[in-house]
Steps between C-alpha positions, in 0.01 A plus 500: 500500500355148502258601773387801294452282188303247701273773635456649151416164342260421782330836459459453124366149552254636756375763257460244220317262733267779613432599138430137407265464797317819402462379141370167624249677723386719210463194279291334769276804524436499125464124464122528543479716189411836652620813321503848651381765258581874499761479772748724317305626198239419236712226340346365179151637573353750254221759507212455255150643432563838668761748615489471880843509664659204675815506710662307783583688821675309780360171375146634456339509155314832469248560222370855461218636287555740212224744410320386186652152488280191459558194718870412505666167574851391588513150352720192534468164334321323347437229762270202544473353852642707785476634853537872567528682832532869574406776741321804361399845621279717281387861531133518602407687180643229276420138426744259344550135429735229378433333166556125469519293182411814308569589141620808313324603177721490191444689175225329301377279786125417492273605785562282808244222533230602746583870488231760560699779333332662199824554310835325480755580768812687386829308478664472842174477696504238777196280556418202718453397865598759760521450877347818641672740742250745648361634829132450406459131593595351161866426579605148406213446257595461133378743233515421129693809387417647156306191394185380680514802735351293780606310812614142463312415821181585308610327180574178690220517759744507793396835647280354775770259612804728480395864534417465867491784751847392615628518141349845449659627823842335449669801334605766752475860383823697523709196601732248337290202393638156416371323188556142391392386155520142373415412140532137398327324216159663467478593871550854634531572872579807707541595864518849655668514840444125528126516423378300196360750249463308172490138384366424155575310181512624143696340213518788251840649595763224529796740485569872516667795664506613860439875508508758778231759431488875548141595426413797282353803682273791417668796336617758750524256793795329665777411494428183697723202565491129570795327664606134499771341715632151579386379157572126474427268210552136414387282215306185587545161337 
């Protein structure tokens, strides 16, 4: 009986030690501040601006167009300084993007400063810097969504330096492509598959939402999808 008790106690102690070691390892992994998004579901993210569908399948965030919907965004935040990494695969017929430090129009809000729109956006509309996802050579550049309606590389005179032939060719059609986005202070940077694709400064958006876009499509086309996986985020001090 004593032998059996000894074995049982030893076994329990071994299990507890293993559990403690696993917790310690997990704590070590997260000590650098990285969070994994959309591993098991949408979490606290919410859909705004449009009616595209978003779901998580086997750890992959899938956004799918809905006929007649305007641009849709799955948003989280708001955040200030951060680093964001993800892999993305988009249908050839669709372009997409990820908003950073972007804002959502509220009822009664004035027109965004610098906007080229002729009338006020409806409540719920997202506007601000967007890191482009597309097969046409613009991937990794930043577009000013629903506001200036232009590229930040043009607004900041960084096109010649950053939109090189290597940058234009970095995104691989039909494949999973790795993006890295760093926003700190007034500086915005991006890399696509390790190739620098944007590096500019602009002080107008100190804080805002991160938003995963499903672009609107022409009536009678689609459905098309964009997929994100291995989405990692951490705030920077």
